C-alpha positions as CSV (number, residue, x, y, z in Angstrom):
1,M,71.1,-34.7,-10.5
2,K,69.4,-32.3,-7.8
3,P,67.7,-33.1,-4.7
4,E,63.8,-33.6,-5.1
5,H,62.4,-30.8,-3.0
6,D,59.0,-30.4,-1.0
7,Q,58.4,-26.4,-1.3
8,L,59.6,-24.0,-3.5
9,L,60.2,-20.3,-3.0
10,D,60.9,-18.0,-5.6
11,T,62.9,-14.9,-4.7
12,S,63.7,-13.7,-8.2
13,G,63.7,-10.0,-8.8
14,L,64.5,-9.5,-4.8
15,Y,67.5,-7.7,-3.2
16,C,69.2,-7.9,0.0
17,P,67.6,-8.5,2.5
18,E,64.1,-9.6,1.5
19,P,65.4,-12.9,-0.1
20,V,66.6,-14.1,3.5
21,M,63.8,-12.4,5.4
22,L,61.4,-14.6,3.0
23,L,63.3,-17.3,3.9
24,H,63.4,-17.3,7.1
25,Q,59.3,-17.3,7.4
26,K,59.0,-20.0,4.5
27,M,61.2,-22.1,6.9
28,A,59.1,-21.8,9.7
29,Q,56.3,-22.9,7.2
30,L,57.9,-26.2,6.4
31,K,58.2,-29.8,8.4
32,D,61.3,-31.5,9.7
33,G,62.9,-33.1,7.1
34,E,61.2,-31.1,4.0
35,I,63.7,-29.8,1.4
36,L,62.9,-26.4,0.3
37,L,64.3,-24.9,-3.3
38,V,65.4,-21.3,-3.2
39,V,65.6,-19.4,-6.5
40,A,67.5,-16.3,-6.7
41,T,68.8,-13.7,-8.9
42,D,70.3,-11.8,-6.5
43,P,74.3,-12.0,-6.2
44,A,74.4,-11.3,-2.7
45,T,72.4,-14.9,-2.0
46,T,75.4,-16.3,-2.6
47,R,77.0,-15.3,0.6
48,D,73.4,-14.8,2.4
49,I,71.9,-17.7,2.3
50,P,75.1,-20.3,3.3
51,K,75.5,-18.1,6.1
52,F,71.7,-18.4,7.2
53,C,71.8,-22.0,7.1
54,R,74.9,-21.6,9.0
55,F,73.7,-19.7,11.7
56,L,70.1,-21.2,12.0
57,Q,71.7,-24.7,11.6
58,Q,69.7,-25.8,8.4
59,Q,71.2,-28.3,5.9
60,L,72.0,-26.5,2.7
61,L,71.7,-29.4,0.4
62,E,73.6,-28.2,-3.0
63,T,73.6,-25.1,-4.5
64,E,73.6,-23.7,-8.2
65,E,75.0,-20.7,-9.6
66,G,74.6,-19.3,-13.0
67,E,72.6,-16.1,-14.0
68,I,69.5,-17.5,-11.3
69,F,71.0,-19.1,-8.2
70,R,69.2,-22.1,-6.9
71,Y,69.4,-23.6,-3.4
72,W,68.3,-26.7,-1.2
73,I,68.0,-26.8,1.7
74,R,66.6,-29.7,4.5
75,K,64.9,-28.3,7.6
76,V,66.4,-29.8,10.5
77,S,64.3,-30.7,13.8
78,S,64.3,-27.8,15.8
79,S,64.8,-29.7,19.1
């Protein structure tokens, strides 16, 4: 069962670096503990989004790969 999400970011049709740039902006809008579902079609996100989460210490809960890529990310407290 996939995690529930609080917000959705659909980056379908966009290519590197746009999905990660939009993800960075969206994460700044989330409250601590909220879960964001990112939907993407760019295969580069399979590399870029996990790196983004590690670098900014956000929690990548789950990924789903196929024609469409989905990433569930929990915002971790910035303090």
